[in-house]
C-alpha positions in Angstrom: 13.6 -36.7 -42.7 15.9 -34.3 -44.3 13.3 -31.3 -43.4 12.9 -32.6 -39.9 16.6 -32.9 -39.4 17.2 -29.3 -40.6 14.4 -27.9 -38.5 15.8 -29.5 -35.5 19.3 -28.1 -36.3 17.8 -24.5 -36.9 14.7 -24.1 -34.7 15.1 -26.6 -32.2 13.2 -29.8 -31.3 10.5 -28.1 -29.5 9.6 -25.6 -32.1 5.9 -26.2 -33.5 7.3 -26.4 -37.2 9.8 -28.8 -36.2 7.1 -30.9 -34.6 4.8 -30.5 -37.5 7.7 -32.2 -39.6 8.0 -34.8 -37.1 4.4 -35.7 -37.2 4.6 -35.9 -41.0 7.3 -38.3 -40.8 5.3 -40.4 -38.2 2.3 -40.6 -40.6 4.6 -41.7 -43.4 6.1 -44.5 -41.1 2.7 -45.7 -40.3 1.6 -45.9 -43.9 4.7 -47.9 -44.6 3.8 -50.0 -41.6 6.9 -49.3 -39.9 5.4 -49.3 -36.3 8.3 -49.8 -34.2 10.0 -47.0 -35.8 7.0 -44.6 -35.5 6.7 -45.6 -31.8 10.3 -44.9 -31.0 10.4 -41.6 -32.7 7.2 -40.5 -31.1 8.2 -41.4 -27.5 12.0 -40.5 -27.8 11.6 -37.2 -29.5 8.2 -35.8 -30.4 6.3 -36.3 -27.1 9.1 -35.0 -24.7 9.6 -31.9 -27.1 5.7 -31.3 -27.5 5.1 -31.7 -23.7 7.8 -29.0 -23.2 6.4 -26.5 -25.6 2.7 -27.2 -26.1 -0.1 -27.4 -23.8 -1.9 -30.7 -23.1 -5.0 -29.7 -25.1 -3.0 -28.4 -28.1 -4.2 -29.8 -31.3 -0.8 -30.9 -32.5 -0.1 -32.6 -29.2 -3.3 -34.6 -29.6 -2.1 -35.6 -33.1 1.0 -36.9 -31.9 -0.5 -38.8 -29.0 -3.3 -40.2 -31.8 -0.3 -41.3 -34.1 1.3 -43.1 -31.1 -2.0 -45.0 -30.4 -2.3 -46.0 -34.0 1.4 -47.2 -34.0 0.6 -49.4 -30.8 -2.8 -50.7 -32.0 -1.9 -51.6 -35.7 1.6 -53.1 -34.8 1.3 -56.8 -35.7 3.8 -57.5 -33.1 1.7 -55.6 -30.4 1.3 -56.9 -26.8 -1.8 -57.6 -25.0 -1.5 -58.1 -21.2 -3.0 -61.2 -19.5 -5.8 -60.1 -17.4 -5.3 -61.0 -13.6 -8.5 -61.8 -11.8 -9.4 -60.2 -8.5 -12.2 -60.7 -6.3 -14.3 -57.6 -5.5 -16.0 -57.3 -2.0 -19.0 -59.3 -2.8 -16.6 -62.1 -4.1 -17.2 -61.6 -7.8 -14.3 -62.2 -10.0 -13.3 -59.4 -12.4 -10.2 -59.0 -14.6 -7.7 -56.5 -13.3 -5.1 -55.6 -15.9 -1.6 -55.2 -14.8 -0.4 -51.9 -16.5 3.2 -53.0 -16.2 2.9 -56.0 -18.6 3.5 -53.8 -21.6 -0.1 -53.9 -22.7 0.1 -51.9 -26.1 -3.7 -52.5 -26.9 -4.7 -51.2 -23.7 -2.2 -48.4 -23.9 -3.5 -47.4 -27.3 -7.1 -47.5 -26.1 -6.4 -45.3 -23.0 -4.5 -42.7 -25.3 -7.4 -42.4 -27.8 -10.0 -42.1 -25.0 -7.9 -39.1 -23.6 -7.5 -37.7 -27.1 -11.5 -37.9 -27.6 -12.1 -36.3 -24.3 -9.8 -33.4 -24.9 -11.2 -32.5 -28.3 
């Protein structure tokens, strides 16, 4: 964390070396099962800074997204939205997930699919 803090202070949050240090912290937090902290750091600092300085297909950007997906998926406090049932034009009932329910599992799956497609 000290290296990350120094890089933020000297290089700025959007510098690639700073982002690499941030990714290393996230990996450590995940190994320590500190999922909420990893998710918060990723969403509040790393993703906004990486979006500003890296392209969507940049390898480091994909690693950041992948770590967010792991934090969402592996967190024992993860949420899973309740499927809502809708009828299609033929009258067949199908689950329709409400993306505003805070569905961490669905968000993790969506992120991972996007990462795989970009690689």
